Residue frames relative to the residue before (quaternion, step in Angstrom):
aa qw qx qy qz dx dy dz
X 1.0000 0.0000 0.0000 0.0000 0.00 0.00 0.00
X 0.3477 -0.7305 0.5566 0.1890 3.54 -0.99 0.89
X 0.2833 -0.7540 0.5711 0.1583 3.56 -0.77 1.07
X 0.0428 -0.7970 0.6017 -0.0306 3.53 -0.62 1.20
X 0.6706 -0.5146 0.3394 0.4126 3.60 -1.19 0.43
X 0.6394 0.5268 -0.3346 0.4491 3.61 0.97 -0.79
X 0.6195 0.5407 -0.3258 0.4666 3.57 1.06 -0.81
X 0.6730 0.4938 -0.2942 0.4655 3.60 0.88 -0.94
X 0.6517 0.5109 -0.3168 0.4624 3.59 0.95 -0.86
X 0.6857 0.4767 -0.2920 0.4661 3.60 0.86 -0.93
X 0.6453 0.5124 -0.3212 0.4668 3.58 0.99 -0.79
X 0.6356 0.5142 -0.3199 0.4789 3.59 1.03 -0.78
X 0.6436 0.5217 -0.3167 0.4619 3.57 0.97 -0.84
X 0.6623 0.4895 -0.3038 0.4790 3.58 0.94 -0.88
X 0.6303 0.5284 -0.3360 0.4589 3.60 1.02 -0.75
X 0.6573 0.5045 -0.3123 0.4647 3.60 0.91 -0.89
X 0.6666 0.4932 -0.3074 0.4668 3.59 0.93 -0.86
X 0.6692 0.4713 -0.3128 0.4819 3.60 0.96 -0.76
X 0.5901 0.5494 -0.3600 0.4694 3.61 1.13 -0.59
X 0.6687 0.4854 -0.3017 0.4755 3.59 0.90 -0.90
X 0.6342 0.5161 -0.3228 0.4768 3.58 1.05 -0.75
X 0.6678 0.5030 -0.3003 0.4593 3.59 0.91 -0.91
X 0.6300 0.5377 -0.3376 0.4472 3.62 1.06 -0.63
X 0.6269 0.5185 -0.3544 0.4610 3.60 1.13 -0.44
X 0.6523 0.5106 -0.3095 0.4668 3.57 1.20 -0.52
X 0.8026 -0.0342 0.0979 0.5875 3.55 0.83 -1.04
X 0.3842 -0.7545 0.4928 0.2006 3.59 -0.90 0.94
X 0.5257 0.6134 -0.4366 0.3959 3.61 1.19 -0.15
X 0.4857 -0.7151 0.4262 0.2665 3.54 -0.73 1.11
X 0.6663 0.5128 -0.3218 0.4353 3.61 0.88 -0.83
X 0.6328 0.5054 -0.3316 0.4839 3.59 1.11 -0.64
X 0.6446 0.5225 -0.3154 0.4605 3.59 0.99 -0.83
X 0.6526 0.4996 -0.3145 0.4749 3.59 0.99 -0.82
X 0.6497 0.5237 -0.3118 0.4544 3.57 0.95 -0.89
X 0.6598 0.4918 -0.2999 0.4826 3.59 0.92 -0.91
X 0.6657 0.5112 -0.3029 0.4514 3.60 0.93 -0.89
X 0.6590 0.5035 -0.3146 0.4618 3.59 0.94 -0.85
X 0.6828 0.4621 -0.2893 0.4863 3.60 0.98 -0.76
X 0.7126 0.4875 -0.2573 0.4340 3.58 0.93 -0.92
X 0.5927 0.6238 -0.3651 0.3553 3.62 1.02 -0.75
X 0.7120 0.4186 -0.3051 0.4741 3.68 0.66 -0.86
X 0.6273 0.5442 -0.3446 0.4377 3.59 1.02 -0.72
X 0.6801 0.4774 -0.2874 0.4764 3.56 0.88 -0.95
X 0.6713 0.5085 -0.3090 0.4420 3.59 0.92 -0.88
X 0.7905 0.3716 -0.1917 0.4475 3.58 0.62 -1.12
X 0.7559 0.3689 -0.2227 0.4929 3.61 1.11 -0.48
X 0.7500 0.3310 -0.2147 0.5309 3.60 1.22 -0.15
X 0.7696 0.3815 -0.2101 0.4669 3.59 0.51 -1.19
X 0.6809 0.5078 -0.2976 0.4358 3.62 0.80 -0.97
X 0.6730 0.4689 -0.3261 0.4699 3.67 0.83 -0.76
X 0.6330 0.5241 -0.3368 0.4596 3.59 1.02 -0.73
X 0.6388 0.5161 -0.3235 0.4700 3.60 0.99 -0.81
X 0.6747 0.4990 -0.2977 0.4552 3.60 0.95 -0.83
X 0.6425 0.5243 -0.3294 0.4515 3.59 1.04 -0.67
X 0.7972 0.3495 -0.1683 0.4627 3.57 0.80 -0.97
X 0.6206 0.4938 -0.3741 0.4807 3.62 1.18 -0.09
X 0.4138 -0.7258 0.4959 0.2368 3.56 -1.13 0.59
X 0.3540 0.7439 -0.4966 0.2734 3.58 1.19 0.35
X 0.0672 0.7725 -0.6307 0.0291 3.55 -1.06 0.73
X 0.5729 -0.5947 0.4404 0.3524 3.53 -1.17 0.56
X 0.2189 -0.7523 0.6022 0.1535 3.53 -1.15 0.59
X 0.2022 -0.7797 0.5876 0.0775 3.52 -1.06 0.85
X 0.5387 -0.5722 0.4961 0.3692 3.52 -1.28 0.37
X 0.5433 -0.6342 0.4461 0.3218 3.54 -1.10 0.74
X 0.0529 0.7498 -0.6577 0.0496 3.53 -1.02 0.96
X 0.4870 -0.7173 0.4259 0.2586 3.53 -0.64 1.17
X 0.6810 0.4930 -0.3101 0.4438 3.60 0.86 -0.86
X 0.6403 0.5011 -0.3275 0.4813 3.61 1.05 -0.71
X 0.6044 0.5667 -0.3456 0.4406 3.61 1.03 -0.81
X 0.7264 0.4435 -0.2419 0.4659 3.55 0.89 -0.97
X 0.7621 0.4174 -0.2080 0.4492 3.58 0.86 -0.96
X 0.7979 0.1915 -0.0893 0.5645 3.61 1.08 -0.64
X 0.1647 -0.8371 0.5146 0.0852 3.61 0.25 1.22
X 0.5645 0.6166 -0.3931 0.3829 3.61 1.14 -0.43
X 0.6941 0.4624 -0.2758 0.4777 3.62 1.19 -0.41
X 0.4139 0.7487 -0.4519 0.2528 3.60 1.23 -0.04
X 0.6556 0.5188 -0.3349 0.4346 3.60 0.90 -0.84
X 0.6387 0.5174 -0.3293 0.4646 3.60 1.21 -0.46
X 0.7260 0.4386 -0.2370 0.4738 3.61 1.14 -0.57
X 0.5475 0.6590 -0.4016 0.3234 3.60 1.13 -0.50
X 0.5946 0.5696 -0.3699 0.4303 3.63 1.05 -0.62
X 0.6719 0.4781 -0.2836 0.4894 3.57 0.94 -0.90
X 0.6210 0.5583 -0.3280 0.4417 3.58 1.04 -0.81
X 0.7161 0.4242 -0.2421 0.4987 3.59 0.93 -0.91
X 0.6745 0.5231 -0.3016 0.4248 3.59 0.86 -0.97
X 0.7400 0.3936 -0.2249 0.4969 3.59 0.93 -0.84
X 0.3847 -0.7652 0.4442 0.2629 3.60 1.33 0.17
X 0.1680 0.8292 -0.5136 0.1429 3.56 0.94 0.90
X 0.7287 0.4211 -0.2378 0.4849 3.59 1.18 -0.44
X 0.4679 0.7001 -0.4374 0.3156 3.59 1.25 -0.04
X 0.8730 -0.0040 -0.0429 0.4857 3.54 -0.95 1.05
X 0.4954 0.5992 -0.4904 0.3938 3.57 0.80 0.99
X 0.5568 -0.6434 0.4252 0.3085 3.57 -1.18 0.54
X 0.6913 -0.4559 0.3612 0.4288 3.56 -1.34 0.16
X 0.6375 0.5328 -0.3322 0.4465 3.58 0.98 -0.79
X 0.6628 0.4933 -0.3038 0.4743 3.59 0.98 -0.80
X 0.6214 0.5189 -0.3385 0.4796 3.59 1.06 -0.71
X 0.6371 0.5215 -0.3211 0.4681 3.59 0.99 -0.81
X 0.6398 0.5147 -0.3244 0.4696 3.60 1.02 -0.75
X 0.7092 0.4643 -0.2611 0.4619 3.59 0.94 -0.89
X 0.8358 0.2449 -0.0692 0.4865 3.56 0.71 -1.14
X 0.4881 -0.6258 0.4606 0.3975 3.59 1.17 -0.38
X 0.7105 -0.4185 0.3283 0.4606 3.56 -1.32 -0.05
X 0.5430 -0.6087 0.4539 0.3586 3.57 -1.10 0.63
X 0.4821 -0.6873 0.4699 0.2728 3.54 -1.11 0.70
X 0.7689 -0.1202 0.0470 0.6262 3.56 1.20 -0.52
X 0.4512 -0.6666 0.5245 0.2774 3.53 -1.29 0.45
X 0.4932 -0.6727 0.4739 0.2822 3.57 -1.09 0.76
X 0.5242 -0.6356 0.4788 0.3033 3.52 -1.26 0.52
X 0.1437 -0.7705 0.6178 0.0641 3.55 -0.94 0.94
X 0.3868 -0.7568 0.4830 0.2106 3.59 -0.52 1.21
X 0.6508 0.5219 -0.3408 0.4335 3.60 0.98 -0.71
X 0.7045 0.4190 -0.2589 0.5110 3.60 1.13 -0.61
X 0.2437 -0.7713 0.5250 0.2649 3.56 1.24 -0.59
X 0.6776 0.3928 -0.2895 0.5502 3.54 1.05 0.84
X 0.6179 -0.5073 0.4274 0.4222 3.54 -1.31 0.06
X 0.2734 -0.7784 0.5503 0.1282 3.54 -0.94 0.94
X 0.4054 -0.7134 0.5196 0.2383 3.57 -0.91 0.90
X 0.5919 0.5545 -0.3588 0.4619 3.57 1.33 0.09
X 0.6990 0.3731 -0.2556 0.5540 3.61 1.29 0.03
X 0.0668 -0.8164 0.5735 -0.0122 3.55 -0.27 1.30
X 0.1316 -0.7971 0.5873 0.0496 3.56 -0.98 0.89
X 0.1036 -0.7676 0.6313 0.0391 3.50 -1.17 0.79
X 0.3995 -0.6987 0.5440 0.2371 3.55 -1.02 0.86
X 0.2190 -0.7852 0.5685 0.1111 3.58 -0.88 0.97
X 0.5079 -0.6566 0.4158 0.3716 3.58 1.23 -0.27
X 0.5880 -0.5583 0.4609 0.3608 3.52 -1.35 -0.36
X 0.4214 -0.6545 0.5556 0.2921 3.57 -1.04 0.75
X 0.4840 -0.6664 0.4668 0.3220 3.60 -0.93 0.75
X 0.4382 0.6662 -0.5257 0.2964 3.54 -1.14 0.64
X 0.5841 -0.5855 0.4325 0.3591 3.50 -1.24 0.43
X 0.8587 0.1621 -0.1268 0.4694 3.53 -1.22 0.66
X 0.4534 0.6686 -0.4701 0.3554 3.60 1.07 0.62
X 0.0513 0.8061 -0.5863 0.0616 3.56 -0.55 1.17
X 0.5160 0.6289 -0.4170 0.4053 3.56 1.23 0.46
X 0.2525 -0.7672 0.5780 0.1165 3.53 -0.75 1.15
X 0.3314 -0.7445 0.5513 0.1785 3.58 -0.86 1.01
X 0.0190 -0.7910 0.6112 -0.0194 3.58 -1.04 0.85
X 0.2214 -0.7451 0.6149 0.1333 3.54 -1.29 0.48
X 0.0842 -0.7915 0.6048 0.0258 3.57 -0.83 1.03
X 0.1190 -0.7764 0.6180 0.0316 3.54 -0.87 1.05
X 0.1531 -0.7933 0.5871 0.0516 3.55 -0.72 1.14
X 0.2132 -0.7878 0.5715 0.0854 3.54 -0.94 0.98
X 0.0218 -0.7484 0.6623 0.0264 3.52 -1.25 0.58
X 0.8265 -0.0124 -0.0653 0.5589 3.57 -0.68 1.14
X 0.6756 -0.5382 0.2656 0.4282 3.56 1.00 0.97
X 0.6439 0.4631 -0.3303 0.5117 3.61 1.25 0.34
X 0.5863 -0.5719 0.4327 0.3768 3.59 -1.17 0.60
X 0.1612 -0.8035 0.5710 0.0481 3.54 -0.79 1.10
X 0.8100 -0.0157 0.0697 0.5820 3.58 0.96 -0.87
X 0.1385 -0.7557 0.6354 0.0781 3.56 -1.16 0.71
X 0.0152 -0.8101 0.5840 -0.0494 3.55 -0.73 1.10
X 0.1537 -0.7472 0.6405 0.0881 3.55 -0.88 0.99
X 0.0730 0.8116 -0.5720 0.0936 3.56 -0.73 1.04
X 0.3397 -0.7227 0.5674 0.2010 3.54 -1.34 0.24
X 0.0852 -0.7529 0.6474 0.0819 3.52 -1.20 0.62
X 0.4637 -0.6826 0.4895 0.2818 3.53 -1.05 0.77
X 0.3070 -0.7369 0.5786 0.1673 3.52 -0.91 0.99
X 0.0752 -0.7850 0.6146 0.0209 3.55 -0.74 1.07
X 0.2624 -0.7591 0.5800 0.1359 3.51 -1.05 0.81
X 0.4121 -0.7184 0.5077 0.2373 3.53 -0.88 0.96
X 0.4245 -0.6892 0.5262 0.2608 3.54 -1.07 0.77
X 0.3970 -0.6994 0.5384 0.2517 3.53 -1.07 0.77
X 0.3781 -0.7271 0.5281 0.2224 3.57 -1.04 0.77
């Protein structure tokens, strides 16, 4: 485990709160210290840490691997940052994109054609984990002259239909 300043601050805060709680139970200092030392890791790792993970939008990022992208779509949102940051799709052809990412899942809408365009490929990235997240991540790749012209990462709101 990597000790970071935020970790130390939160652990100190939990220790102080457990110390104050222990002082309400027993006024002997050695008992309060003993209770605080035992209670601090339990409160931090079983209460505070899970709550922070649920409500924060942090997620792990992975290096892009073509076989994982194709076989495990649930990991795509973790790899898309590396895919865009390292410019792996810049100036490559449709065939190369198909080799890396597989066939597009749907074509993007083109207002000038009033139809789906085969020059706009979309891939579903899934949902980032976290509480109250209803935004689906997507990746759109636009081609011009059979080469990648633009890469756009966007979100769409997922709505669930009510049953009658």
